[in-house]
C-alpha positions as CSV (number, residue, x, y, z in Angstrom):
1,M,25.0,5.7,12.3
2,K,22.9,6.4,9.3
3,T,19.3,7.4,10.1
4,L,16.2,7.6,8.1
5,I,13.5,9.9,9.6
6,V,10.0,9.1,8.4
7,I,7.5,12.0,8.7
8,A,4.0,10.6,8.1
9,G,0.4,11.8,8.8
10,P,-2.9,12.3,7.1
11,T,-3.4,14.5,4.1
12,A,-3.3,18.2,4.8
13,S,-1.4,17.7,8.1
14,G,1.5,19.8,7.1
15,K,4.1,17.0,6.3
16,T,5.8,19.0,3.6
17,A,6.3,22.2,5.6
18,F,7.4,20.2,8.7
19,S,9.9,18.1,6.7
20,I,11.4,21.1,5.0
21,E,12.0,22.8,8.3
22,L,13.5,19.6,9.7
23,A,15.7,19.2,6.6
24,K,17.0,22.7,6.9
25,A,17.7,22.2,10.6
26,L,19.6,19.0,9.9
27,N,21.2,20.1,6.6
28,T,19.8,17.2,4.7
29,V,17.5,16.1,1.9
30,I,13.9,14.7,1.5
31,L,12.6,11.7,-0.2
32,S,8.9,11.9,-1.2
33,A,6.9,8.8,-0.5
34,D,3.6,10.3,-1.7
35,S,2.7,8.2,-4.7
36,R,0.5,10.9,-6.3
37,Q,3.3,13.4,-6.3
38,F,5.5,11.2,-8.4
39,Y,3.7,12.2,-11.6
40,K,5.0,15.4,-13.3
41,E,1.7,16.2,-14.9
42,M,-0.1,16.3,-11.5
43,S,0.9,19.2,-9.3
44,I,-1.9,21.3,-7.9
45,G,-4.3,18.4,-7.2
46,T,-1.6,16.4,-5.4
47,A,-0.4,19.3,-3.2
48,A,3.1,18.7,-4.5
49,P,5.9,20.9,-3.1
50,T,6.0,24.3,-4.8
51,E,9.0,25.7,-6.6
52,E,9.6,27.8,-3.5
53,E,9.5,24.8,-1.2
54,L,11.7,22.7,-3.5
55,A,14.3,25.5,-3.4
56,Q,14.4,25.3,0.4
57,A,15.3,21.7,0.6
58,K,16.4,19.1,-2.0
59,H,13.6,16.7,-2.8
60,Y,13.7,13.3,-4.6
61,F,10.8,11.4,-6.2
62,V,8.7,14.5,-6.9
63,H,7.5,14.7,-10.5
64,H,10.1,12.1,-11.6
65,I,7.7,10.0,-13.8
66,S,4.8,10.5,-16.2
67,I,1.2,9.4,-15.7
68,E,1.9,7.2,-18.8
69,D,4.5,5.2,-16.9
70,K,4.0,2.0,-15.0
71,Y,5.5,2.5,-11.5
72,D,4.5,0.5,-8.4
73,V,5.6,0.1,-4.8
74,A,8.2,-2.5,-5.8
75,D,9.8,0.0,-8.2
76,Y,9.8,2.6,-5.5
77,E,11.3,0.4,-2.9
78,R,14.2,-0.5,-5.3
79,D,14.8,3.1,-6.4
80,A,14.6,4.5,-2.9
81,I,17.0,2.0,-1.3
82,Q,19.5,2.5,-4.2
83,L,19.2,6.3,-3.7
84,L,19.6,6.0,0.1
85,D,22.8,4.0,-0.4
86,E,24.2,7.0,-2.2
87,L,22.8,9.7,0.0
88,F,24.1,8.1,3.2
89,K,27.6,8.5,1.8
90,T,27.3,12.3,2.4
91,H,24.4,12.6,4.9
92,E,24.1,11.0,8.3
93,T,20.4,11.6,8.3
94,V,17.8,11.6,5.4
95,I,14.1,12.4,5.7
96,M,11.3,10.5,4.0
97,T,7.8,11.9,4.0
98,G,4.5,11.2,2.4
99,G,1.0,10.0,3.1
100,S,1.2,6.7,1.1
101,G,1.6,4.2,4.0
102,L,2.4,1.4,1.6
103,F,5.3,3.2,0.1
104,N,6.7,4.3,3.5
105,D,6.4,0.7,4.8
106,A,8.2,-0.7,1.7
107,V,11.3,1.3,2.4
108,C,11.3,0.7,6.1
109,N,10.3,-3.0,6.1
110,G,10.5,-4.4,2.6
111,I,7.6,-5.9,0.7
112,D,5.8,-9.1,1.5
113,A,6.1,-11.7,-1.2
114,M,2.8,-12.1,-3.0
115,P,1.7,-15.1,-5.0
116,D,1.8,-14.9,-8.8
117,T,-1.6,-14.8,-10.6
118,T,-2.6,-16.3,-13.9
119,P,-3.5,-14.3,-17.0
120,E,-7.1,-15.7,-16.6
121,I,-7.4,-14.3,-13.1
122,R,-6.1,-10.9,-14.1
123,E,-8.5,-10.8,-17.1
124,K,-11.4,-11.7,-14.7
125,V,-10.6,-8.8,-12.4
126,Q,-10.0,-6.4,-15.4
127,K,-13.4,-7.4,-16.7
128,L,-15.0,-6.7,-13.4
129,F,-13.5,-3.2,-13.5
130,D,-14.4,-2.6,-17.1
131,E,-18.0,-3.6,-16.6
132,G,-18.7,-2.3,-13.1
133,G,-16.1,0.4,-12.6
134,L,-14.5,1.4,-9.3
135,N,-17.6,0.7,-7.3
136,A,-17.6,-3.0,-8.4
137,L,-13.9,-3.3,-7.2
138,Q,-14.7,-1.7,-3.9
139,D,-17.7,-3.9,-3.2
140,E,-15.8,-7.1,-4.0
141,V,-12.8,-6.2,-1.8
142,R,-15.1,-5.0,1.0
143,K,-16.8,-8.4,0.8
144,L,-13.7,-10.6,0.4
145,D,-11.2,-8.8,2.6
146,P,-12.8,-6.2,4.9
147,E,-9.5,-5.8,6.9
148,Y,-7.6,-4.6,3.8
149,F,-10.5,-2.6,2.6
150,A,-10.4,-0.5,5.8
151,I,-6.9,0.7,5.1
152,V,-6.4,0.6,1.3
153,D,-6.7,3.7,-0.8
154,Q,-10.3,2.9,-1.9
155,Q,-10.0,5.3,-4.9
156,N,-7.0,3.5,-6.3
157,P,-8.3,0.8,-8.7
158,R,-4.9,-0.8,-9.2
159,R,-4.5,-1.6,-5.5
160,L,-8.0,-3.0,-5.4
161,Q,-7.4,-5.1,-8.5
162,R,-4.2,-6.5,-7.1
163,A,-6.0,-7.5,-3.9
164,L,-8.8,-9.2,-5.8
165,E,-6.3,-11.1,-8.0
166,V,-4.7,-12.6,-4.9
167,C,-8.1,-13.4,-3.4
168,Y,-9.3,-15.1,-6.5
169,Q,-6.1,-17.0,-7.2
170,T,-5.5,-18.3,-3.7
171,G,-8.9,-18.4,-2.0
172,Q,-7.4,-16.4,0.8
173,T,-7.5,-12.8,1.8
174,F,-4.9,-10.4,0.5
175,S,-4.3,-9.3,4.2
176,S,-3.2,-12.8,5.1
177,F,-0.1,-12.4,2.8
178,R,0.8,-9.1,4.4
179,I,2.7,-10.9,7.2
180,G,5.0,-8.0,8.0
181,N,8.4,-9.9,8.1
182,A,10.5,-6.8,8.1
183,V,13.7,-6.7,6.1
184,K,16.7,-5.7,8.1
185,R,18.0,-2.3,6.8
186,D,21.5,-1.1,7.3
187,F,20.3,2.2,8.7
188,D,18.3,3.3,11.8
189,I,14.7,4.3,11.3
190,K,12.9,6.9,13.4
191,K,9.2,7.3,12.6
192,Y,7.0,10.2,13.4
193,A,3.3,11.0,12.6
194,L,1.7,14.4,12.7
195,L,-1.5,14.6,14.7
196,W,-4.2,17.2,14.5
197,D,-7.6,17.7,16.2
198,R,-10.1,16.1,14.0
199,Q,-12.2,19.2,13.4
200,E,-9.0,21.3,12.7
201,L,-7.9,18.7,10.2
202,I,-11.3,18.8,8.4
203,E,-11.0,22.6,8.2
204,R,-7.5,22.4,6.8
205,I,-8.6,19.9,4.2
206,D,-11.5,22.2,3.1
207,K,-9.3,25.2,3.0
208,R,-6.7,23.4,0.9
209,V,-9.3,22.3,-1.6
210,D,-10.5,25.9,-2.0
211,L,-6.9,27.0,-2.4
212,M,-6.2,24.4,-5.0
213,M,-9.1,25.7,-7.0
214,E,-7.7,29.2,-6.7
215,Q,-4.3,28.0,-7.9
216,G,-5.8,26.4,-11.0
217,L,-6.9,22.9,-10.2
218,L,-9.8,23.2,-12.7
219,E,-7.5,24.1,-15.5
220,E,-5.0,21.3,-14.6
221,A,-7.8,18.7,-14.5
222,K,-9.1,20.0,-17.9
223,A,-5.7,19.5,-19.5
224,L,-5.5,16.0,-18.1
225,Y,-9.1,15.1,-19.1
226,P,-8.2,13.4,-22.4
227,K,-6.1,10.9,-20.5
228,R,-8.7,10.3,-17.7
229,H,-8.6,6.5,-18.4
230,L,-5.1,6.2,-16.9
231,N,-5.0,4.7,-13.4
232,A,-2.9,7.6,-12.1
233,L,-5.7,10.0,-12.7
234,N,-8.4,7.9,-11.0
235,T,-7.6,9.8,-7.8
236,V,-9.3,12.3,-5.5
237,G,-9.2,15.8,-6.9
238,Y,-9.3,14.8,-10.6
239,K,-12.0,12.1,-10.9
240,E,-14.6,14.4,-9.3
241,L,-13.8,17.2,-11.8
242,F,-13.8,14.7,-14.7
243,A,-17.4,13.9,-13.6
244,Y,-18.2,17.6,-13.7
245,F,-16.7,17.8,-17.3
246,D,-18.9,14.9,-18.2
247,G,-22.0,16.8,-17.0
248,Q,-22.6,14.4,-14.1
249,C,-22.6,17.1,-11.4
250,S,-22.2,20.8,-10.9
251,L,-18.8,22.4,-10.1
252,E,-20.0,23.1,-6.6
253,E,-21.0,19.4,-6.1
254,A,-17.6,18.3,-7.5
255,M,-15.8,20.5,-5.0
256,E,-17.8,19.1,-2.1
257,Q,-17.1,15.6,-3.3
258,I,-13.4,16.3,-3.4
259,K,-13.6,17.6,0.2
260,T,-15.6,14.6,1.3
261,H,-13.4,12.0,-0.4
262,T,-10.3,13.7,0.9
263,R,-11.6,13.5,4.5
264,Q,-12.4,9.8,4.0
265,Y,-8.8,9.3,2.6
266,A,-7.4,11.1,5.7
267,K,-9.4,8.7,8.0
268,R,-8.0,5.7,6.2
269,Q,-4.5,7.1,6.5
270,M,-5.0,7.5,10.3
271,T,-6.3,3.9,10.5
272,W,-3.1,2.7,8.7
273,L,-0.8,4.7,11.0
274,R,-2.5,3.7,14.2
275,K,-1.9,0.0,13.3
276,D,1.9,0.7,13.4
277,A,3.1,1.1,17.0
278,S,6.6,2.2,15.8
279,Y,5.3,5.7,15.0
280,Q,5.7,8.5,17.6
281,W,2.8,10.9,17.4
282,I,3.5,14.6,17.4
283,M,0.7,16.9,18.4
284,Q,0.2,20.1,16.3
285,E,1.2,22.3,19.2
286,D,4.5,20.4,19.6
287,F,5.6,20.8,15.9
288,D,8.1,23.6,16.7
289,N,9.5,21.9,19.9
290,I,10.1,18.6,18.2
291,L,12.5,20.2,15.7
292,S,15.0,21.1,18.4
293,T,14.4,17.8,20.2
294,L,15.2,15.8,17.0
295,R,18.3,17.8,16.4
296,Q,19.5,17.1,19.9
297,A,18.6,13.4,19.8
298,L,20.4,12.9,16.5
299,A,23.4,14.8,17.7
300,S,23.7,12.7,20.9
301,P,26.4,9.9,20.9
302,R,25.0,6.5,19.9
303,P,25.3,3.6,22.3
């Protein structure tokens, strides 16, 4: 039976390294479901797999589009399902990993049908963003749909805008349309989430930000600064450095903001994952043992 193994977890939890070891153990490939790693111009700030890591296991959906491209979760679901159809012809098991819960869910369960919105509504939401920035979107979604606000990537203006468009158009919350009627896939799905002690995860996040700076995040952000208006770049690790370039804060303050915003993002990722009972949590000390356990489980005869 074809099996998709989903490896999820908060940012800096070690999903890439774990997935590579699992892919090597199972002689298979990896689909990235990290929406920030899709963009070929964004490497250091998204903690995308390095050339060395990519050489250890074949990856798909890493640096496959440009920040100039329009690409959303529906595009990803379509592309990933088409690719899986091909991969399952030669692999019994495929791994999907990434911290973007919405993209993981789209492949596993499909996407809820959302109501269409009028040009007038879209213009209204765009005007709110143009005049009030990200804070205005955050405040409005927090007020109209606190349930969705608790799990959404609050630094992603497009997702906030989409939620507001639905709220304004229908008078209902965006959450109410996320009914979770799962699409039946023609492959098994096994879902695992990596779990760390909270303080250890915070330390890993802080160390990773420092390492990103050593690897050249400042230079990468500087090269992208002329295109800072693009939605893809309104993300943690870049927008804080853009503020530094604009003279709004010092470099030290920008780095602290990156760490703080990354911790907040990790907390929202955990909230999302804990709402999904289909995930099996793997404690950090069990990472090594689970590799052999998964190998044995997947090799066992299916009922």
